[in-house]
C-alpha positions in Angstrom: 0.0 0.0 0.0 2.8 2.4 1.0 4.7 1.6 -2.3 1.6 2.3 -4.5 1.0 5.6 -2.8 4.6 6.7 -3.2 4.6 5.8 -6.9 1.4 7.8 -7.4 2.8 10.9 -5.8 6.0 10.6 -7.9 3.9 10.2 -11.1 1.9 13.3 -10.3 5.1 15.3 -9.6 6.7 14.3 -12.8 3.5 15.1 -14.8 3.5 18.5 -13.1 7.1 19.3 -14.0 6.5 18.2 -17.6 3.4 20.4 -17.9 5.3 23.3 -16.4 8.1 22.9 -18.9 5.6 22.5 -21.8 3.4 25.5 -21.1 5.7 27.9 -19.3 6.3 31.4 -20.7 9.2 31.5 -23.2 12.4 33.4 -22.2 12.4 37.1 -22.8 14.5 38.2 -25.9 17.8 39.8 -25.1 19.9 42.4 -26.9 23.4 43.7 -26.6 23.6 47.5 -27.2 26.5 48.9 -29.1 29.2 50.7 -27.3 29.0 54.5 -27.2 32.4 55.9 -26.4 34.5 59.0 -26.7 38.0 59.0 -28.2 41.1 58.6 -26.1 42.7 61.9 -24.9 44.6 63.6 -27.6 45.6 67.0 -28.8 45.2 67.9 -32.5 44.6 70.8 -34.9 43.1 71.1 -38.3 42.7 73.5 -41.2 40.2 73.2 -44.0 39.0 75.0 -47.1 36.0 74.4 -49.2 34.9 75.7 -52.6 31.1 76.4 -52.8 29.0 76.6 -56.0 25.7 78.0 -54.8 22.5 79.7 -56.1 20.5 82.2 -54.0 16.7 82.0 -53.7 14.0 84.3 -52.2 10.3 84.1 -51.2 7.7 84.3 -54.0 6.9 88.0 -53.4 10.5 89.0 -53.9 11.3 86.4 -56.5 8.6 87.6 -58.9 8.1 90.8 -61.0 6.0 91.9 -63.9 7.5 90.7 -67.1 8.5 93.3 -69.7 7.0 91.2 -72.5 3.4 91.1 -71.1 1.7 92.8 -68.1 -0.3 89.6 -67.6 2.8 87.6 -67.1 5.0 87.2 -63.9 8.7 86.7 -64.4 10.9 85.1 -61.7 14.1 86.6 -60.4 16.4 83.7 -61.5 19.7 84.4 -59.8 22.8 83.0 -61.3 25.0 80.3 -59.9 28.3 81.5 -58.4 31.4 80.5 -56.4 32.1 81.1 -52.8 34.4 79.6 -50.2 34.5 78.4 -46.6 37.6 78.5 -44.3 37.7 76.4 -41.1 40.2 75.8 -38.2 39.9 73.7 -35.1 41.8 72.7 -32.0 41.1 69.3 -30.6 41.7 68.4 -26.9 40.8 66.1 -24.1 38.6 63.2 -25.0 37.0 64.3 -28.3 36.4 68.0 -27.6 37.2 70.7 -30.1 37.0 74.5 -30.5 36.1 75.4 -34.1 35.8 78.7 -36.0 34.6 78.8 -39.6 33.9 81.6 -42.1 31.7 81.3 -45.2 31.9 84.0 -47.9 29.8 84.5 -51.0 29.5 87.5 -53.4 28.0 87.1 -56.8 26.2 89.4 -59.3 23.2 88.3 -61.4 21.7 89.9 -64.5 18.0 89.0 -64.1 16.7 90.4 -67.4 13.9 92.8 -68.2 10.9 93.7 -66.1 8.3 96.5 -66.1 7.6 99.2 -63.5 7.2 102.9 -63.0 9.4 105.8 -62.1 8.7 109.4 -61.1 8.6 111.8 -64.0 10.3 115.2 -63.8 7.1 116.6 -65.4 5.0 115.2 -62.5 3.3 111.8 -61.9 4.8 108.5 -62.8 5.9 106.9 -66.1 5.5 103.2 -66.9 8.7 101.8 -68.4 10.7 98.6 -68.8 13.9 98.2 -66.9 16.8 95.8 -66.6 17.3 94.3 -63.2 20.7 93.2 -61.8 21.2 91.7 -58.3 24.3 91.5 -56.0 23.9 88.7 -53.4 26.4 89.0 -50.6 26.5 86.5 -47.6 29.0 86.2 -44.8 28.7 83.8 -41.9 31.0 83.1 -38.9 30.5 80.2 -36.5 32.4 79.8 -33.2 31.5 76.5 -31.5 32.6 73.8 -29.1 32.1 70.2 -30.2 32.1 66.7 -28.7 33.0 63.7 -30.8 31.2 60.4 -30.0 31.8 56.9 -31.4 28.6 54.9 -31.7 29.8 51.4 -32.4 32.4 50.4 -35.0 31.1 52.4 -38.0 28.9 55.3 -36.8 30.4 58.6 -35.5 28.8 61.8 -34.4 30.0 65.3 -33.4 27.6 67.4 -31.4 28.3 71.1 -31.2 27.0 74.4 -30.0 28.1 78.0 -29.9 27.4 81.3 -31.6 26.8 82.4 -35.1 27.1 85.8 -36.9 25.5 86.3 -40.3 25.5 89.3 -42.7 23.0 89.1 -45.6 23.0 91.8 -48.3 20.9 91.9 -51.5 21.5 95.0 -53.6 19.6 95.5 -56.9 20.1 98.1 -59.6 17.5 99.2 -62.1 18.1 100.9 -65.5 14.9 102.2 -67.1 14.3 102.3 -70.8 13.1 106.0 -71.3 11.0 106.3 -74.5 10.0 109.9 -74.3 12.6 112.3 -75.9 11.5 115.1 -73.6 12.0 113.0 -70.4 15.3 111.7 -71.7 16.5 115.3 -72.3 15.4 116.4 -68.8 16.9 113.3 -67.0 19.8 112.0 -69.1 18.5 108.5 -68.1 16.6 107.1 -65.2 18.1 104.6 -62.7 17.1 103.0 -59.4 18.4 101.1 -56.4 16.6 98.7 -54.1 18.8 97.5 -51.3 18.0 95.2 -48.3 20.2 93.6 -45.6 20.2 91.9 -42.3 23.0 91.2 -39.8 22.6 89.5 -36.5 24.1 87.1 -33.9 22.8 84.3 -31.8 23.1 80.7 -30.7 23.7 77.8 -33.1 23.5 74.0 -32.5 24.1 71.1 -34.8 25.4 67.6 -35.3 27.9 66.1 -37.8 27.3 62.4 -38.6 29.4 59.9 -40.5 29.0 56.2 -41.4 32.2 54.4 -42.3 31.7 52.2 -45.4 35.4 51.2 -45.3 38.4 52.2 -43.2 39.0 55.3 -45.2 35.6 56.1 -47.0 32.5 57.4 -45.2 29.1 58.9 -45.9 28.6 62.2 -44.1 25.6 64.3 -43.1 25.1 67.5 -41.1 22.1 69.4 -39.8 22.2 72.6 -37.8 20.0 75.5 -36.7 20.4 79.0 -35.3 18.3 81.9 -33.9 19.7 85.3 -34.7 18.8 88.7 -33.3 19.8 91.7 -35.3 18.9 94.6 -37.5 17.2 94.5 -40.9 17.3 97.5 -43.3 15.6 98.5 -46.6 16.3 101.5 -48.8 15.4 102.4 -52.3 16.0 105.4 -54.5 15.3 106.7 -58.0 17.8 109.2 -59.6 18.5 110.7 -62.9 21.6 110.6 -65.0 22.1 114.4 -64.4 22.7 113.6 -60.7 19.2 114.7 -59.6 17.6 112.4 -57.0 13.9 111.9 -57.7 13.0 110.2 -54.3 14.4 108.0 -51.6 12.8 105.7 -49.0 14.5 104.1 -46.0 13.4 101.8 -43.1 15.0 99.7 -40.4 13.8 97.3 -37.7 15.0 94.8 -35.1 14.0 91.2 -35.8 14.6 87.6 -34.8 15.6 85.3 -37.7 15.8 81.5 -37.4 17.8 79.4 -39.8 18.2 75.8 -40.8 21.0 74.0 -42.7 21.5 70.5 -44.0 24.3 68.7 -45.9 24.8 65.3 -47.4 28.2 64.1 -48.8 31.1 61.7 -48.8 34.6 61.8 -47.3 37.8 60.1 -48.0 40.6 60.1 -45.4 44.1 59.7 -46.7 46.4 58.7 -43.8 50.1 59.8 -43.8 52.9 59.7 -41.3 52.3 63.3 -40.3 48.5 63.5 -40.3 45.3 62.8 -42.2 44.1 64.6 -45.3 40.3 64.5 -45.6 38.7 65.0 -49.1 35.0 65.8 -48.9 32.3 66.7 -51.4 28.5 66.9 -51.3 25.3 68.9 -51.5 24.1 71.5 -49.1 21.1 73.9 -48.5 20.4 76.5 -45.9 17.6 79.1 -45.3 17.2 82.2 -43.2 13.5 82.8 -42.6 12.0 86.3 -42.9 15.4 87.9 -43.0 15.0 90.5 -45.9 12.6 93.4 -46.3 11.3 94.5 -49.7 8.5 96.5 -51.4 5.9 94.1 -52.8 5.8 94.8 -56.6 2.7 92.7 -57.2 0.1 94.4 -54.9 0.3 97.8 -56.5 1.0 99.4 -53.1 3.9 100.4 -51.0 3.6 97.6 -48.4 6.8 96.3 -46.9 6.9 92.5 -47.0 9.4 90.0 -45.6 11.3 87.4 -47.6 13.5 84.4 -46.8 17.1 84.2 -48.0 18.4 80.8 -48.9 21.1 79.1 -50.9 21.6 75.6 -52.3 24.3 73.9 -54.3 27.4 71.7 -54.1 30.6 71.9 -52.1 34.0 70.3 -52.1 37.1 70.7 -50.1 40.2 69.6 -48.1 40.9 69.3 -44.4 44.3 68.6 -42.9 44.3 67.1 -39.4 47.6 66.7 -37.5 48.9 66.1 -33.9 49.4 69.3 -31.9 
C-alpha cells in the first residue's frame, strides 16, 4: 500500500514538472547594445578650405516681378550660380572635444533680365517703363562653436556642437529704365534706381555632424544645424536721374529675430600619412534664413513692406588637414 501511494505521488510530480516545462512562458529576448564611447585623450589641430557653388533664392513675393513682354505675365528673379568659399580651423583636446571657427563668404552678381515698373517723371506723376534688373547677393557667416566627438559602435560617429553664429546678408539691386519719351530723356539723361536690403545678427547655433564608415577610409557624411539670430534689418530704395538729380528716396529699419536651418549630405575620403590625415570631402548643401529680408511688394500695386526668406543651395568640395598638436 505504501509503495503504491509513493509511486502515485512521484507520477503526479513528474507530470506537473512536464506540464510546467511545456506550457511555461518563453524566455524574454535579449539584446546587446553597441558601445557609445569617446576617443582617447589627444591634442590635434586642423585647417580646412571648401569651394562652394551656390545659387541664392528668395520668397515668392521678392522672387517675382511683372515681365516686360506682357503685363499679364509674372517673371521670376532667376539668380545666377556663383562661387564662394569656406575656411575652417579647429583645436582638438581632451577626449574628443574641439573648439572650431569657420567663415563662409559669397559675393555674386546676377543679371536677371527685363521687367516693367514705374518711375517718377520730372514733369509730374509717374511713367511706366521697362527696366533691366541686376542683383548682387552677398553673404558672410561666422560660427564659433565647441564640439564633442562620440563613437557609436564600429562604424557610426557623431559630433555634437553648439556656440554662436554671426550672419550678414545683403541683397542690392540696380534698375536701369528704358526711357522712351525724348522730352523726359532730355530732362533726365537717363533714369536709374536702387533697391537694397540687408540683415545682420548674432545668436546661438547648435548642430550635429554624422558619419557612417563604409570602409576604413571612406565614409558617408551628413550635417544638420539651426540658429536663432537677433539683429537689424534695413531697406532703402531710390530713383535718380543721369544728371545727378535724386527723384526720391525711402528708408526703413527694424530689429528682428531670424531663425535658420541648414542640411548637408556628402562623402569623405581620409588619406592617412605619417604626419597627419588629409580629408577630401564633397557633397550637397542647402540653408535658409527665414524672414530675413525686407522689400516692397511689386505685385500688390501698393507700398507695403513684406518679408522674404534668403536661402542658398548647391554643391561643395574641399580639403581638411588634421595633425597632432
